N, C-alpha and C positions, 0 to 999 in steps of 0.2 A: 298629157296628164294634167289633172287639175292643179297639182302642186307646182308644176312648172309655171302655170299662169300666175299663181299666187306669188312665187319667187320673183317673177318678172315685175309684178306690181310693186313689191317691196323695193326692188332695185331702182325702179324709176322714181318712186316716191322719195327714196333717200337722196337721189340726185337732185330732185326739185327742191327739197328742203335745204340741201347743202349749198346750192348755187343760185337759187332765186330768193332774194330778200323777202321776208314776210311782209314788209311794208308794201310791196307790189300787190300782194293779194288783198291787203286791207284797203288800199286805195280804190279797188274795184267797187267796193260797197258804198261809195259816196256819189256814184254817177247820177243817181236820181234824188239827190238831196240827203239830208241827215236826219229827217223826221217825217212823220206822216204816213198815210197808207201807201203812197207811191214808194217811199223808202222801204217799207216793210216788204212789199211785193217784189221790188227790184232786188232787195237783199236776199230774199228767199230763192228767186230764180238764179241769181248769180252764184249763190252759195251751193245750189244743187250742181251747177255746171263746174264750179271749182272742186266740189267733192268728187265729180267724175274724173276730171283731168289730173287730179293729184294722186290717183291710184291708192289712196289710203284705205286700209281695211277698217273693220269695225272696232279694232283696238287702237290702231295707229292714228285714227282720225280724232280721237278724243283729246289728246294734248293739243293738236292744232285747233280744234274747236274752242278750247279754252283760250288760246291766243286770240282768236277772232272775238270772243266774248269780252276779253279784257281790253280790247281796242275799240269797243263801241259798236260792233256789228249787232243788228237787230236779233232779238231772242229767237224769233222764228227762223231767221237765216242760219243761226248756229245749229238749230235742230235739223233744218233741211240739209245742211252740210253733212251731218251725221247720217241722215236717212239715205243719202246718195251713195253710201258704200255698197248698196245692193246692185248698182249699175256701173261700177268701175269697169274699165275695159277687160281686165282678166276674167271677171265674172261673166260679162257679156259674151266673151269668147267661149267660155265654158257652156253658157246657155246655147250658143249656136252649135257647138259640137255635140251636145247631148240631145237638144230639142229641135235643131234645124234653124236656118236663117230667119224664116218668117216668124217663128215663135220667139226667137231671141229679140227681133225687132219689136214685136208686140210687147214683150216683157219690159224692154227698155223704155218704150213710150209710156206704158201704163205706170211703171214705177217712178218715172221722172215726174209725170203729172201728179201722182200720189204724194211724192215728196214735197212738191210745191204747195199743193192743197193742204196737206197736213201741217206744213210749216206755218202757213198763214193762219189756218184755223186754230192751231194750238197757241200761236202768239196772241191772238185776240181773246181766246178763251182764258188763258192765263192772265192776260191784262185785265179782263173783266173781273176775274176773281182776285185781283191784286196779288198774284203769285210770282210775278216777274220781279226778281231782285234788281236793285240799281245796277246800272252798267258797270261791269268790272268786278262786282261783288259775287263771290262764289259760294257763300253760305246758302243752304237750302231755305226755302220759304214754306214748303209743305210740311204738315205735321208728320212725326215719325210713324204714326199708326195708320196712315192713309191707305196703305196697300191692302190691308185686310178688308175694309168696306168695299174697295174697288173689286177685289177678287170675288167677294160674295155677290155683289151686284152683277158682275159680268158672267158669273156662273149661271145666274138666272137667265141672262140674255142668251148665253150659249145653249141652254136647255130649250129656250123658246125657238131658236134657230133650228135645232134638231127636230123639234116637234112640227114646225111649219114645213120643213124640207122633206122629211121622211114619213111623217104621220105616226100616230101612236101605235098602230098595229104592227108596222114594220119594226119599230124600235122595241116593241115588246119581245120580239123574237131574240133580239140581242140582249135584252134585259134578263131573259131567262138564264143566260150564261154568266151573268154578273153575280158575284156573291151577295148574299143578303146584306152584308155590312156595307158594300159599295152602294147599293140602292138606297139604304138608309142614309148614308152620307150625302148622296145627291138630294134626297128629300130635305134634310136639315139645311143644306146649303141654299136650296131654293127658298125655303121659309125664312131663313136669316136674311137673304137678299131682299125678299119682300118687305121684311120689317125695316131694314135699313133704308130702302128706297121709298118708304112711305106708301107702299102698296101701289106702285106704278103699274100701268097696264101691261107693259112688257114683262115685268117680273111675275105678275099674276098669271100670265100665259105660261111662263116657265113652271110655276108651281102647279098649275092645272095640268100641264103636260106630264109632270112627275106623278101626279095622282092618277092620271089615266094609265100611265105605264104600269104603275103598281097594280091597278085593278085588272088590267088585261093580263099581266104576268101571273097574277093569282088565279085568274080564270083558266089560263093555259095550264098551270100546274094542276088545277083540279081536274081538267080534262085528261091530262097524262095519268093522274092517279086513277081515274075511273077506267081508262084504257088498260092500265096495268092490272087492275082488279079483274076486269073482264077476261083478259088474256090468261090470268092465273086460274080463274074458274074453269075456262075452257080446257086448259092444260090438265087440270085435275080430272075433268070429265073423261078426257081421252085416256088418261092413265087407268081409270077405273074400267073403261071399256076393254083395254088391253089385258087387265087382270081377269 
């Protein structure tokens, strides 16, 4: 059972934290120096490996990640350590059990590479935006309201992905089953995302997709109304003939 795997992970993680000094883990991150791109990449790769072997889940790894950050580990390395909770051995064992060995191996490799790439990319993106706090400082550097613009922008990206993947006509069939309030909310979200993103091409595609969906949905509704009217007229004619 999955819970057996999770329980085993907590047991091993507790033993590692109890009997292996944290300084041992921290010393690993200086093998490629203490600054520069090589240090960042090495920190990210090592942090991903440490995240795997420590068996810490997505809750238990946060305190340990804070210890890494307070002791000078690269920002991207700390993030990669957190990302690696998706490929700890108990979860990989569960992947193998439910999806097979080949798929489990594929998931492990893909998620490992994704953790490394995401750790390095986010490190330098945040560094470029001056959002990385000084080493050891835990106060946030992003504004409190940043989640709302991101949610609106990526709602537009999500709509664009749906439009490109499935096409407007196929999505219209689904849209017919969505309450009018939900369709209106999607439209408002897409327009707000376009405003906040300064009219970027991706968001414009999302807004166009929403408009197309509404047009097609309205057309399908009109077709159904006409079909219903024709069926009603035919039924009345049959009733008269029976009389």
